[in-house]
C-alpha positions, 0 to 999 in steps of 0.5 A, a space after each residue: 500500500 505504501 508504494 501505491 500511496 507514494 506513486 499517487 503522491 509523486 503524481 500529485 493525484 489527490 483524487 485517486 488518494 481520496 478515492 482510495 481512502 474512501 474505499 478503505 473507510 467503506 471496507 472498514 465500516 463493513 468489516 466492523 458490522 460483521 460480528 460473527 468473524 474475528 476480523 481484528 487483524 483486518 480492521 487493524 490493517 485497514 486502519 493502518 492503510 487509512 492512516 498511510 493514505 491520510 499521511 500521503 494527502 497531508 504530504 500533498 497539502 504540505 507540498 502545495 503550501 511550499 510551492 505557493 510560498 516559493 517565487 513563481 509558486 503558482 506556476 506548475 512546471 511540467 517536464 518536456 517530453 521530446 519526440 525523437 522524430 520531431 525536428 527542433 
């Protein structure tokens, strides 16, 4: 899960992280409603994953704040992709 969260943070894909967190919260609530099974291990895992995703979202928020404070921070820099068949 940490690799998935790291990937979404690097891509700055807040929407995917939020959807992932909502999905895990839904799973956690559903697992809590099943009283017949010993699902304590699954509950602990889901809670850890939710914390990990929330930390990733917090990292995105911190990154946005840092970019806003930097000179020209409101401009996003995108990498240039060069087409080898295209002449400059």
